[in-house]
All heavy atoms as TSV, in Angstrom:
chain	resi	resn	atom	element	x	y	z
A	1	PHE	N	N	7.342	-12.233	-10.201
A	1	PHE	CA	C	6.329	-12.399	-9.170
A	1	PHE	C	C	5.850	-11.024	-8.735
A	1	PHE	O	O	6.656	-10.151	-8.419
A	1	PHE	CB	C	6.919	-13.162	-7.973
A	1	PHE	CG	C	5.946	-13.410	-6.879
A	1	PHE	CD1	C	5.050	-14.455	-6.942
A	1	PHE	CD2	C	5.926	-12.591	-5.765
A	1	PHE	CE1	C	4.149	-14.688	-5.917
A	1	PHE	CE2	C	5.040	-12.816	-4.735
A	1	PHE	CZ	C	4.143	-13.870	-4.820
A	2	VAL	N	N	4.554	-10.822	-8.754
A	2	VAL	CA	C	3.953	-9.580	-8.263
A	2	VAL	C	C	2.925	-9.924	-7.197
A	2	VAL	O	O	2.472	-11.072	-7.088
A	2	VAL	CB	C	3.299	-8.752	-9.393
A	2	VAL	CG1	C	4.343	-8.245	-10.377
A	2	VAL	CG2	C	2.236	-9.541	-10.117
A	3	PHE	N	N	2.551	-8.957	-6.416
A	3	PHE	CA	C	1.630	-9.160	-5.304
A	3	PHE	C	C	0.345	-9.854	-5.743
A	3	PHE	O	O	-0.153	-10.752	-5.062
A	3	PHE	CB	C	1.331	-7.826	-4.629
A	3	PHE	CG	C	0.421	-7.941	-3.448
A	3	PHE	CD1	C	0.809	-8.642	-2.319
A	3	PHE	CD2	C	-0.828	-7.347	-3.461
A	3	PHE	CE1	C	-0.026	-8.752	-1.218
A	3	PHE	CE2	C	-1.667	-7.450	-2.362
A	3	PHE	CZ	C	-1.260	-8.147	-1.248
A	4	GLU	N	N	-0.204	-9.478	-6.873
A	4	GLU	CA	C	-1.470	-10.050	-7.348
A	4	GLU	C	C	-1.361	-11.550	-7.620
A	4	GLU	O	O	-2.373	-12.247	-7.653
A	4	GLU	CB	C	-1.950	-9.326	-8.605
A	4	GLU	CG	C	-2.354	-7.885	-8.376
A	4	GLU	CD	C	-3.737	-7.731	-7.766
A	4	GLU	OE1	O	-4.609	-8.586	-8.003
A	4	GLU	OE2	O	-3.954	-6.739	-7.047
A	5	ASP	N	N	-0.140	-12.068	-7.791
A	5	ASP	CA	C	0.048	-13.493	-8.054
A	5	ASP	C	C	-0.378	-14.369	-6.885
A	5	ASP	O	O	-0.656	-15.558	-7.078
A	5	ASP	CB	C	1.509	-13.796	-8.405
A	5	ASP	CG	C	1.903	-13.267	-9.773
A	5	ASP	OD1	O	1.006	-12.975	-10.595
A	5	ASP	OD2	O	3.119	-13.139	-10.020
A	6	ILE	N	N	-0.446	-13.810	-5.693
A	6	ILE	CA	C	-0.834	-14.646	-4.553
A	6	ILE	C	C	-2.283	-15.116	-4.670
A	6	ILE	O	O	-2.661	-16.074	-4.015
A	6	ILE	CB	C	-0.578	-13.980	-3.181
A	6	ILE	CG1	C	-1.487	-12.787	-2.955
A	6	ILE	CG2	C	0.881	-13.623	-3.007
A	6	ILE	CD1	C	-1.423	-12.247	-1.538
A	7	ALA	N	N	-3.054	-14.484	-5.526
A	7	ALA	CA	C	-4.441	-14.911	-5.736
A	7	ALA	C	C	-4.504	-16.315	-6.337
A	7	ALA	O	O	-5.512	-17.008	-6.195
A	7	ALA	CB	C	-5.177	-13.929	-6.634
A	8	SER	N	N	-3.424	-16.764	-6.957
A	8	SER	CA	C	-3.411	-18.082	-7.590
A	8	SER	C	C	-2.953	-19.189	-6.637
A	8	SER	O	O	-2.965	-20.359	-7.001
A	8	SER	CB	C	-2.516	-18.070	-8.828
A	8	SER	OG	O	-1.174	-17.808	-8.461
A	9	PHE	N	N	-2.569	-18.849	-5.416
A	9	PHE	CA	C	-2.123	-19.848	-4.447
A	9	PHE	C	C	-3.313	-20.677	-3.973
A	9	PHE	O	O	-4.439	-20.183	-3.901
A	9	PHE	CB	C	-1.478	-19.192	-3.229
A	9	PHE	CG	C	-0.164	-18.518	-3.505
A	9	PHE	CD1	C	0.481	-17.841	-2.492
A	9	PHE	CD2	C	0.431	-18.533	-4.749
A	9	PHE	CE1	C	1.696	-17.211	-2.714
A	9	PHE	CE2	C	1.643	-17.908	-4.981
A	9	PHE	CZ	C	2.280	-17.249	-3.962
A	10	ASP	N	N	-3.038	-21.925	-3.616
A	10	ASP	CA	C	-4.115	-22.744	-3.071
A	10	ASP	C	C	-4.447	-22.278	-1.650
A	10	ASP	O	O	-3.708	-21.506	-1.044
A	10	ASP	CB	C	-3.781	-24.233	-3.110
A	10	ASP	CG	C	-2.615	-24.622	-2.224
A	10	ASP	OD1	O	-2.470	-24.068	-1.118
A	10	ASP	OD2	O	-1.838	-25.507	-2.640
A	11	SER	N	N	-5.573	-22.739	-1.133
A	11	SER	CA	C	-6.068	-22.265	0.167
A	11	SER	C	C	-5.088	-22.514	1.301
A	11	SER	O	O	-4.911	-21.659	2.171
A	11	SER	CB	C	-7.404	-22.920	0.498
A	11	SER	OG	O	-8.392	-22.452	-0.379
A	12	ASN	N	N	-4.446	-23.673	1.314
A	12	ASN	CA	C	-3.497	-23.976	2.397
A	12	ASN	C	C	-2.335	-22.989	2.409
A	12	ASN	O	O	-1.954	-22.479	3.467
A	12	ASN	CB	C	-2.964	-25.406	2.280
A	12	ASN	CG	C	-4.019	-26.437	2.598
A	12	ASN	OD1	O	-4.946	-26.176	3.355
A	12	ASN	ND2	N	-3.894	-27.612	2.003
A	13	ASN	N	N	-1.772	-22.727	1.234
A	13	ASN	CA	C	-0.661	-21.770	1.152
A	13	ASN	C	C	-1.116	-20.360	1.494
A	13	ASN	O	O	-0.410	-19.615	2.170
A	13	ASN	CB	C	-0.011	-21.806	-0.228
A	13	ASN	CG	C	0.799	-23.062	-0.447
A	13	ASN	OD1	O	1.400	-23.593	0.481
A	13	ASN	ND2	N	0.804	-23.550	-1.667
A	14	MET	N	N	-2.303	-20.003	1.028
A	14	MET	CA	C	-2.817	-18.667	1.312
A	14	MET	C	C	-3.016	-18.477	2.810
A	14	MET	O	O	-2.669	-17.434	3.368
A	14	MET	CB	C	-4.134	-18.433	0.570
A	14	MET	CG	C	-4.727	-17.062	0.804
A	14	MET	SD	S	-3.668	-15.692	0.304
A	14	MET	CE	C	-3.867	-15.766	-1.445
A	15	GLN	N	N	-3.540	-19.476	3.482
A	15	GLN	CA	C	-3.758	-19.376	4.924
A	15	GLN	C	C	-2.444	-19.262	5.678
A	15	GLN	O	O	-2.348	-18.522	6.657
A	15	GLN	CB	C	-4.583	-20.572	5.409
A	15	GLN	CG	C	-6.016	-20.489	4.932
A	15	GLN	CD	C	-6.806	-21.757	5.171
A	15	GLN	OE1	O	-6.369	-22.648	5.883
A	15	GLN	NE2	N	-7.978	-21.832	4.559
A	16	GLU	N	N	-1.411	-19.945	5.214
A	16	GLU	CA	C	-0.090	-19.831	5.839
A	16	GLU	C	C	0.469	-18.417	5.655
A	16	GLU	O	O	1.055	-17.845	6.580
A	16	GLU	CB	C	0.885	-20.855	5.253
A	16	GLU	CG	C	0.597	-22.271	5.674
A	16	GLU	CD	C	0.721	-22.478	7.179
A	16	GLU	OE1	O	1.653	-21.934	7.800
A	16	GLU	OE2	O	-0.142	-23.184	7.735
A	17	ILE	N	N	0.273	-17.858	4.485
A	17	ILE	CA	C	0.748	-16.497	4.229
A	17	ILE	C	C	-0.019	-15.506	5.093
A	17	ILE	O	O	0.568	-14.591	5.677
A	17	ILE	CB	C	0.601	-16.143	2.730
A	17	ILE	CG1	C	1.590	-16.971	1.910
A	17	ILE	CG2	C	0.809	-14.657	2.484
A	17	ILE	CD1	C	1.385	-16.889	0.425
A	18	ILE	N	N	-1.321	-15.682	5.194
A	18	ILE	CA	C	-2.143	-14.785	6.011
A	18	ILE	C	C	-1.667	-14.801	7.454
A	18	ILE	O	O	-1.563	-13.760	8.105
A	18	ILE	CB	C	-3.637	-15.149	5.889
A	18	ILE	CG1	C	-4.135	-14.781	4.488
A	18	ILE	CG2	C	-4.463	-14.453	6.963
A	18	ILE	CD1	C	-5.509	-15.303	4.157
A	19	LYS	N	N	-1.357	-15.984	7.966
A	19	LYS	CA	C	-0.878	-16.093	9.350
A	19	LYS	C	C	0.490	-15.439	9.529
A	19	LYS	O	O	0.769	-14.868	10.578
A	19	LYS	CB	C	-0.775	-17.557	9.763
A	19	LYS	CG	C	-2.098	-18.203	10.050
A	19	LYS	CD	C	-1.879	-19.574	10.643
A	19	LYS	CE	C	-2.387	-20.618	9.693
A	19	LYS	NZ	N	-2.201	-21.981	10.165
A	20	ALA	N	N	1.331	-15.525	8.506
A	20	ALA	CA	C	2.705	-15.042	8.617
A	20	ALA	C	C	2.827	-13.518	8.489
A	20	ALA	O	O	3.776	-12.932	9.004
A	20	ALA	CB	C	3.581	-15.707	7.559
A	21	VAL	N	N	1.868	-12.900	7.821
A	21	VAL	CA	C	1.937	-11.452	7.578
A	21	VAL	C	C	1.109	-10.734	8.636
A	21	VAL	O	O	-0.064	-11.046	8.828
A	21	VAL	CB	C	1.422	-11.118	6.159
A	21	VAL	CG1	C	1.391	-9.621	5.928
A	21	VAL	CG2	C	2.277	-11.811	5.115
A	22	PRO	N	N	1.707	-9.754	9.329
A	22	PRO	CA	C	0.951	-9.005	10.345
A	22	PRO	C	C	-0.265	-8.290	9.745
A	22	PRO	O	O	-0.231	-7.846	8.590
A	22	PRO	CB	C	1.963	-7.986	10.870
A	22	PRO	CG	C	3.301	-8.507	10.471
A	22	PRO	CD	C	3.092	-9.310	9.224
A	23	GLY	N	N	-1.311	-8.177	10.545
A	23	GLY	CA	C	-2.558	-7.571	10.088
A	23	GLY	C	C	-2.419	-6.166	9.542
A	23	GLY	O	O	-3.071	-5.810	8.560
A	24	ASP	N	N	-1.546	-5.363	10.156
A	24	ASP	CA	C	-1.399	-3.993	9.661
A	24	ASP	C	C	-0.797	-3.959	8.266
A	24	ASP	O	O	-1.073	-3.050	7.488
A	24	ASP	CB	C	-0.578	-3.139	10.637
A	24	ASP	CG	C	0.842	-3.631	10.815
A	24	ASP	OD1	O	1.061	-4.854	10.861
A	24	ASP	OD2	O	1.739	-2.780	10.925
A	25	LYS	N	N	-0.034	-4.961	7.914
A	25	LYS	CA	C	0.528	-5.036	6.561
A	25	LYS	C	C	-0.557	-5.386	5.551
A	25	LYS	O	O	-0.566	-4.860	4.436
A	25	LYS	CB	C	1.652	-6.068	6.483
A	25	LYS	CG	C	2.781	-5.838	7.443
A	25	LYS	CD	C	3.526	-4.580	7.148
A	25	LYS	CE	C	4.719	-4.482	8.091
A	25	LYS	NZ	N	5.156	-3.147	8.306
A	26	TRP	N	N	-1.487	-6.277	5.930
A	26	TRP	CA	C	-2.597	-6.624	5.037
A	26	TRP	C	C	-3.464	-5.411	4.748
A	26	TRP	O	O	-3.940	-5.212	3.642
A	26	TRP	CB	C	-3.456	-7.743	5.632
A	26	TRP	CG	C	-2.852	-9.096	5.486
A	26	TRP	CD1	C	-2.445	-9.913	6.488
A	26	TRP	CD2	C	-2.579	-9.787	4.268
A	26	TRP	NE1	N	-1.935	-11.065	5.966
A	26	TRP	CE2	C	-2.009	-11.022	4.600
A	26	TRP	CE3	C	-2.751	-9.474	2.924
A	26	TRP	CZ2	C	-1.612	-11.945	3.639
A	26	TRP	CZ3	C	-2.363	-10.394	1.959
A	26	TRP	CH2	C	-1.798	-11.605	2.319
A	27	ARG	N	N	-3.663	-4.609	5.775
A	27	ARG	CA	C	-4.485	-3.406	5.632
A	27	ARG	C	C	-3.994	-2.535	4.480
A	27	ARG	O	O	-4.763	-2.129	3.616
A	27	ARG	CB	C	-4.363	-2.623	6.935
A	27	ARG	CG	C	-5.506	-1.880	7.366
A	27	ARG	CD	C	-5.260	-1.172	8.663
A	27	ARG	NE	N	-4.137	-1.702	9.434
A	27	ARG	CZ	C	-3.941	-1.490	10.709
A	27	ARG	NH1	N	-4.805	-0.769	11.379
A	27	ARG	NH2	N	-2.916	-1.972	11.329
A	28	TYR	N	N	-2.706	-2.249	4.485
A	28	TYR	CA	C	-2.137	-1.376	3.456
A	28	TYR	C	C	-1.995	-2.087	2.117
A	28	TYR	O	O	-2.184	-1.474	1.068
A	28	TYR	CB	C	-0.793	-0.813	3.920
A	28	TYR	CG	C	-0.957	0.123	5.091
A	28	TYR	CD1	C	-0.558	-0.246	6.362
A	28	TYR	CD2	C	-1.557	1.373	4.931
A	28	TYR	CE1	C	-0.738	0.603	7.440
A	28	TYR	CE2	C	-1.740	2.222	5.995
A	28	TYR	CZ	C	-1.327	1.836	7.244
A	28	TYR	OH	O	-1.512	2.672	8.315
A	29	ALA	N	N	-1.676	-3.364	2.142
A	29	ALA	CA	C	-1.508	-4.114	0.897
A	29	ALA	C	C	-2.827	-4.256	0.142
A	29	ALA	O	O	-2.865	-4.124	-1.081
A	29	ALA	CB	C	-0.916	-5.485	1.191
A	30	LEU	N	N	-3.894	-4.518	0.873
A	30	LEU	CA	C	-5.180	-4.746	0.219
A	30	LEU	C	C	-5.928	-3.463	-0.110
A	30	LEU	O	O	-6.875	-3.485	-0.896
A	30	LEU	CB	C	-6.055	-5.655	1.074
A	30	LEU	CG	C	-5.573	-7.091	1.220
A	30	LEU	CD1	C	-6.534	-7.876	2.108
A	30	LEU	CD2	C	-5.432	-7.768	-0.135
A	31	LYS	N	N	-5.493	-2.374	0.458
A	31	LYS	CA	C	-6.168	-1.093	0.213
A	31	LYS	C	C	-6.255	-0.798	-1.286
A	31	LYS	O	O	-7.283	-0.358	-1.783
A	31	LYS	CB	C	-5.427	0.029	0.936
A	31	LYS	CG	C	-6.014	1.384	0.714
A	31	LYS	CD	C	-5.221	2.446	1.417
A	31	LYS	CE	C	-5.703	3.809	0.990
A	31	LYS	NZ	N	-4.732	4.836	1.266
A	32	SER	N	N	-5.186	-1.075	-2.017
A	32	SER	CA	C	-5.181	-0.775	-3.453
A	32	SER	C	C	-5.195	-2.034	-4.315
A	32	SER	O	O	-5.029	-1.958	-5.523
A	32	SER	CB	C	-3.961	0.080	-3.805
A	32	SER	OG	O	-2.775	-0.613	-3.458
A	33	ALA	N	N	-5.403	-3.193	-3.699
A	33	ALA	CA	C	-5.438	-4.454	-4.445
A	33	ALA	C	C	-6.760	-4.597	-5.192
A	33	ALA	O	O	-7.758	-3.964	-4.851
A	33	ALA	CB	C	-5.251	-5.629	-3.493
A	34	SER	N	N	-6.754	-5.458	-6.178
A	34	SER	CA	C	-7.981	-5.709	-6.936
A	34	SER	C	C	-9.033	-6.356	-6.031
A	34	SER	O	O	-8.710	-6.984	-5.018
A	34	SER	CB	C	-7.686	-6.635	-8.117
A	34	SER	OG	O	-7.403	-7.943	-7.661
A	35	GLU	N	N	-10.269	-6.212	-6.433
A	35	GLU	CA	C	-11.366	-6.807	-5.671
A	35	GLU	C	C	-11.230	-8.333	-5.647
A	35	GLU	O	O	-11.529	-8.973	-4.638
A	35	GLU	CB	C	-12.708	-6.395	-6.260
A	35	GLU	CG	C	-13.888	-6.802	-5.424
A	35	GLU	CD	C	-15.203	-6.248	-5.953
A	35	GLU	OE1	O	-15.198	-5.182	-6.581
A	35	GLU	OE2	O	-16.224	-6.916	-5.729
A	36	ASP	N	N	-10.761	-8.914	-6.753
A	36	ASP	CA	C	-10.573	-10.368	-6.802
A	36	ASP	C	C	-9.564	-10.827	-5.766
A	36	ASP	O	O	-9.793	-11.809	-5.063
A	36	ASP	CB	C	-10.113	-10.815	-8.191
A	36	ASP	CG	C	-11.201	-10.704	-9.238
A	36	ASP	OD1	O	-12.396	-10.695	-8.865
A	36	ASP	OD2	O	-10.863	-10.635	-10.435
A	37	LEU	N	N	-8.446	-10.133	-5.661
A	37	LEU	CA	C	-7.432	-10.502	-4.681
A	37	LEU	C	C	-7.961	-10.308	-3.268
A	37	LEU	O	O	-7.748	-11.157	-2.400
A	37	LEU	CB	C	-6.144	-9.700	-4.882
A	37	LEU	CG	C	-5.035	-9.985	-3.877
A	37	LEU	CD1	C	-4.661	-11.458	-3.855
A	37	LEU	CD2	C	-3.830	-9.127	-4.174
A	38	GLN	N	N	-8.657	-9.220	-3.035
A	38	GLN	CA	C	-9.240	-8.999	-1.716
A	38	GLN	C	C	-10.168	-10.153	-1.343
A	38	GLN	O	O	-10.104	-10.665	-0.229
A	38	GLN	CB	C	-10.016	-7.684	-1.684
A	38	GLN	CG	C	-9.138	-6.465	-1.720
A	38	GLN	CD	C	-9.960	-5.189	-1.726
A	38	GLN	OE1	O	-11.180	-5.189	-1.646
A	38	GLN	NE2	N	-9.267	-4.062	-1.825
A	39	ASN	N	N	-10.994	-10.584	-2.280
A	39	ASN	CA	C	-11.932	-11.672	-2.009
A	39	ASN	C	C	-11.217	-12.986	-1.714
A	39	ASN	O	O	-11.655	-13.756	-0.860
A	39	ASN	CB	C	-12.915	-11.841	-3.170
A	39	ASN	CG	C	-13.892	-10.695	-3.246
A	39	ASN	OD1	O	-14.206	-10.058	-2.246
A	39	ASN	ND2	N	-14.379	-10.417	-4.444
A	40	VAL	N	N	-10.103	-13.245	-2.408
A	40	VAL	CA	C	-9.323	-14.458	-2.141
A	40	VAL	C	C	-8.781	-14.427	-0.716
A	40	VAL	O	O	-8.871	-15.411	0.018
A	40	VAL	CB	C	-8.172	-14.613	-3.165
A	40	VAL	CG1	C	-7.194	-15.690	-2.726
A	40	VAL	CG2	C	-8.717	-14.926	-4.543
A	41	VAL	N	N	-8.248	-13.290	-0.307
A	41	VAL	CA	C	-7.703	-13.168	1.041
A	41	VAL	C	C	-8.817	-13.298	2.068
A	41	VAL	O	O	-8.708	-14.080	3.019
A	41	VAL	CB	C	-6.929	-11.839	1.216
A	41	VAL	CG1	C	-6.518	-11.631	2.670
A	41	VAL	CG2	C	-5.705	-11.817	0.305
A	42	TYR	N	N	-9.903	-12.569	1.877
A	42	TYR	CA	C	-11.013	-12.628	2.831
A	42	TYR	C	C	-11.585	-14.037	2.964
A	42	TYR	O	O	-11.955	-14.461	4.055
A	42	TYR	CB	C	-12.143	-11.677	2.431
A	42	TYR	CG	C	-11.775	-10.219	2.416
A	42	TYR	CD1	C	-12.352	-9.355	1.488
A	42	TYR	CD2	C	-10.859	-9.680	3.301
A	42	TYR	CE1	C	-12.038	-8.004	1.466
A	42	TYR	CE2	C	-10.524	-8.331	3.278
A	42	TYR	CZ	C	-11.124	-7.507	2.358
A	42	TYR	OH	O	-10.804	-6.177	2.323
A	43	SER	N	N	-11.667	-14.760	1.854
A	43	SER	CA	C	-12.258	-16.100	1.893
A	43	SER	C	C	-11.371	-17.105	2.621
A	43	SER	O	O	-11.838	-18.187	2.986
A	43	SER	CB	C	-12.566	-16.597	0.478
A	43	SER	OG	O	-11.372	-16.834	-0.236
A	44	ASN	N	N	-10.118	-16.748	2.841
A	44	ASN	CA	C	-9.204	-17.627	3.564
A	44	ASN	C	C	-8.998	-17.188	5.006
A	44	ASN	O	O	-8.102	-17.681	5.690
A	44	ASN	CB	C	-7.866	-17.710	2.829
A	44	ASN	CG	C	-7.941	-18.633	1.652
A	44	ASN	OD1	O	-7.952	-19.839	1.809
A	44	ASN	ND2	N	-8.055	-18.061	0.463
A	45	MET	N	N	-9.819	-16.261	5.465
A	45	MET	CA	C	-9.786	-15.788	6.847
A	45	MET	C	C	-11.102	-16.161	7.515
A	45	MET	O	O	-12.086	-16.466	6.839
A	45	MET	CB	C	-9.663	-14.254	6.898
A	45	MET	CG	C	-8.465	-13.674	6.222
A	45	MET	SD	S	-8.550	-11.882	6.263
A	45	MET	CE	C	-7.112	-11.551	7.230
A	46	SER	N	N	-11.104	-16.081	8.825
A	46	SER	CA	C	-12.374	-16.253	9.526
A	46	SER	C	C	-13.268	-15.063	9.171
A	46	SER	O	O	-12.779	-14.008	8.757
A	46	SER	CB	C	-12.151	-16.312	11.036
A	46	SER	OG	O	-11.731	-15.046	11.531
A	47	GLU	N	N	-14.566	-15.246	9.344
A	47	GLU	CA	C	-15.499	-14.153	9.034
A	47	GLU	C	C	-15.186	-12.920	9.877
A	47	GLU	O	O	-15.233	-11.791	9.382
A	47	GLU	CB	C	-16.941	-14.593	9.271
A	47	GLU	CG	C	-17.465	-15.539	8.229
A	47	GLU	CD	C	-18.919	-15.891	8.462
A	47	GLU	OE1	O	-19.678	-15.068	9.021
A	47	GLU	OE2	O	-19.306	-17.012	8.066
A	48	ARG	N	N	-14.881	-13.139	11.123
A	48	ARG	CA	C	-14.584	-12.029	12.035
A	48	ARG	C	C	-13.316	-11.286	11.612
A	48	ARG	O	O	-13.298	-10.060	11.566
A	48	ARG	CB	C	-14.440	-12.557	13.462
A	48	ARG	CG	C	-14.189	-11.475	14.482
A	48	ARG	CD	C	-14.208	-12.063	15.898
A	48	ARG	NE	N	-13.937	-11.039	16.875
A	48	ARG	CZ	C	-12.774	-10.885	17.491
A	48	ARG	NH1	N	-11.781	-11.698	17.240
A	48	ARG	NH2	N	-12.612	-9.930	18.367
A	49	ALA	N	N	-12.272	-12.029	11.288
A	49	ALA	CA	C	-11.011	-11.399	10.869
A	49	ALA	C	C	-11.193	-10.634	9.560
A	49	ALA	O	O	-10.681	-9.522	9.404
A	49	ALA	CB	C	-9.915	-12.448	10.721
A	50	ALA	N	N	-11.947	-11.212	8.627
A	50	ALA	CA	C	-12.199	-10.544	7.353
A	50	ALA	C	C	-13.002	-9.259	7.564
A	50	ALA	O	O	-12.700	-8.223	6.960
A	50	ALA	CB	C	-12.929	-11.482	6.396
A	51	ALA	N	N	-14.001	-9.305	8.425
A	51	ALA	CA	C	-14.819	-8.117	8.704
A	51	ALA	C	C	-13.967	-7.014	9.345
A	51	ALA	O	O	-14.104	-5.835	8.982
A	51	ALA	CB	C	-15.987	-8.474	9.606
A	52	MET	N	N	-13.103	-7.403	10.271
A	52	MET	CA	C	-12.240	-6.406	10.915
A	52	MET	C	C	-11.269	-5.786	9.909
A	52	MET	O	O	-11.047	-4.571	9.918
A	52	MET	CB	C	-11.472	-7.050	12.072
A	52	MET	CG	C	-12.358	-7.365	13.251
A	52	MET	SD	S	-11.578	-8.295	14.591
A	52	MET	CE	C	-9.996	-7.553	14.774
A	53	LEU	N	N	-10.716	-6.609	9.020
A	53	LEU	CA	C	-9.795	-6.102	8.012
A	53	LEU	C	C	-10.512	-5.161	7.052
A	53	LEU	O	O	-10.002	-4.099	6.703
A	53	LEU	CB	C	-9.144	-7.262	7.261
A	53	LEU	CG	C	-8.117	-6.898	6.201
A	53	LEU	CD1	C	-7.001	-6.036	6.773
A	53	LEU	CD2	C	-7.552	-8.159	5.563
A	54	LYS	N	N	-11.715	-5.521	6.641
A	54	LYS	CA	C	-12.505	-4.658	5.761
A	54	LYS	C	C	-12.773	-3.313	6.434
A	54	LYS	O	O	-12.660	-2.257	5.792
A	54	LYS	CB	C	-13.828	-5.319	5.391
A	54	LYS	CG	C	-13.685	-6.472	4.435
A	54	LYS	CD	C	-15.040	-7.140	4.199
A	54	LYS	CE	C	-14.907	-8.401	3.394
A	54	LYS	NZ	N	-16.193	-9.086	3.184
A	55	ASP	N	N	-13.121	-3.338	7.712
A	55	ASP	CA	C	-13.353	-2.091	8.453
A	55	ASP	C	C	-12.086	-1.246	8.504
A	55	ASP	O	O	-12.136	-0.028	8.309
A	55	ASP	CB	C	-13.833	-2.377	9.874
A	55	ASP	CG	C	-15.262	-2.871	9.932
A	55	ASP	OD1	O	-16.001	-2.721	8.926
A	55	ASP	OD2	O	-15.651	-3.411	10.989
A	56	ASP	N	N	-10.955	-1.879	8.766
A	56	ASP	CA	C	-9.683	-1.153	8.816
A	56	ASP	C	C	-9.360	-0.503	7.477
A	56	ASP	O	O	-8.903	0.632	7.423
A	56	ASP	CB	C	-8.530	-2.090	9.207
A	56	ASP	CG	C	-8.573	-2.503	10.665
A	56	ASP	OD1	O	-9.344	-1.893	11.442
A	56	ASP	OD2	O	-7.835	-3.443	11.023
A	57	ILE	N	N	-9.616	-1.227	6.389
A	57	ILE	CA	C	-9.349	-0.679	5.053
A	57	ILE	C	C	-10.284	0.485	4.769
A	57	ILE	O	O	-9.878	1.505	4.212
A	57	ILE	CB	C	-9.471	-1.788	3.979
A	57	ILE	CG1	C	-8.319	-2.778	4.150
A	57	ILE	CG2	C	-9.470	-1.187	2.583
A	57	ILE	CD1	C	-8.465	-4.037	3.322
A	58	ASN	N	N	-11.557	0.352	5.171
A	58	ASN	CA	C	-12.507	1.455	4.964
A	58	ASN	C	C	-12.087	2.700	5.725
A	58	ASN	O	O	-12.235	3.820	5.232
A	58	ASN	CB	C	-13.909	1.030	5.361
A	58	ASN	CG	C	-14.531	0.082	4.374
A	58	ASN	OD1	O	-14.180	0.073	3.207
A	58	ASN	ND2	N	-15.423	-0.751	4.839
A	59	ILE	N	N	-11.558	2.521	6.914
A	59	ILE	CA	C	-11.081	3.664	7.697
A	59	ILE	C	C	-9.921	4.350	6.994
A	59	ILE	O	O	-9.836	5.578	6.975
A	59	ILE	CB	C	-10.704	3.217	9.132
A	59	ILE	CG1	C	-11.955	2.858	9.906
A	59	ILE	CG2	C	-9.897	4.292	9.859
A	59	ILE	CD1	C	-11.715	2.170	11.228
A	60	LEU	N	N	-9.042	3.563	6.372
A	60	LEU	CA	C	-7.907	4.140	5.655
A	60	LEU	C	C	-8.342	4.982	4.469
A	60	LEU	O	O	-7.625	5.906	4.079
A	60	LEU	CB	C	-6.969	3.038	5.163
A	60	LEU	CG	C	-6.127	2.323	6.171
A	60	LEU	CD1	C	-5.337	1.205	5.505
A	60	LEU	CD2	C	-5.169	3.285	6.854
A	61	THR	N	N	-9.476	4.655	3.882
A	61	THR	CA	C	-9.903	5.352	2.669
A	61	THR	C	C	-10.808	6.550	2.973
A	61	THR	O	O	-11.165	7.278	2.055
A	61	THR	CB	C	-10.629	4.394	1.718
A	61	THR	OG1	O	-11.759	3.817	2.369
A	61	THR	CG2	C	-9.693	3.286	1.253
A	62	LEU	N	N	-11.178	6.741	4.228
A	62	LEU	CA	C	-12.011	7.898	4.585
A	62	LEU	C	C	-11.193	9.179	4.475
A	62	LEU	O	O	-10.025	9.217	4.888
A	62	LEU	CB	C	-12.551	7.764	6.003
A	62	LEU	CG	C	-13.575	6.678	6.269
A	62	LEU	CD1	C	-13.905	6.621	7.746
A	62	LEU	CD2	C	-14.828	6.919	5.457
A	63	PRO	N	N	-11.797	10.240	3.969
A	63	PRO	CA	C	-11.077	11.513	3.933
A	63	PRO	C	C	-10.917	12.071	5.354
A	63	PRO	O	O	-11.773	11.861	6.211
A	63	PRO	CB	C	-11.990	12.415	3.100
A	63	PRO	CG	C	-13.334	11.785	3.155
A	63	PRO	CD	C	-13.129	10.310	3.395
A	64	LEU	N	N	-9.824	12.741	5.553
A	64	LEU	CA	C	-9.581	13.355	6.859
A	64	LEU	C	C	-10.437	14.608	7.021
A	64	LEU	O	O	-10.544	15.415	6.105
A	64	LEU	CB	C	-8.104	13.731	7.007
A	64	LEU	CG	C	-7.123	12.561	7.022
A	64	LEU	CD1	C	-5.707	13.110	7.064
A	64	LEU	CD2	C	-7.378	11.671	8.217
A	65	MET	N	N	-11.041	14.744	8.155
A	65	MET	CA	C	-11.872	15.920	8.448
A	65	MET	C	C	-11.211	16.719	9.566
A	65	MET	O	O	-10.975	16.188	10.642
A	65	MET	CB	C	-13.269	15.497	8.897
A	65	MET	CG	C	-13.988	14.668	7.910
A	65	MET	SD	S	-14.655	15.748	6.667
A	65	MET	CE	C	-16.017	14.792	6.088
A	66	PHE	N	N	-10.902	17.959	9.295
A	66	PHE	CA	C	-10.299	18.822	10.320
A	66	PHE	C	C	-11.219	19.955	10.650
A	66	PHE	O	O	-11.966	20.463	9.960
A	66	PHE	CB	C	-8.949	19.379	9.844
A	66	PHE	CG	C	-7.915	18.329	9.737
A	66	PHE	CD1	C	-7.575	17.782	8.516
A	66	PHE	CD2	C	-7.254	17.860	10.872
A	66	PHE	CE1	C	-6.609	16.819	8.426
A	66	PHE	CE2	C	-6.286	16.906	10.769
A	66	PHE	CZ	C	-5.948	16.376	9.542
């Protein structure tokens, strides 16, 4: 079992997993995940939650400016 395997879960199971995993964990997990897996996760979230998660991931990928 690898992380990418969760993309094959049905919507009910995926939604249960999304609820069980804290948001900050999703941020780091999806940062390097495939686009397909990201889309599966986003499609099982509310639009608002998906947008916030996408913003958080984008912030993680910004270069640091000093």
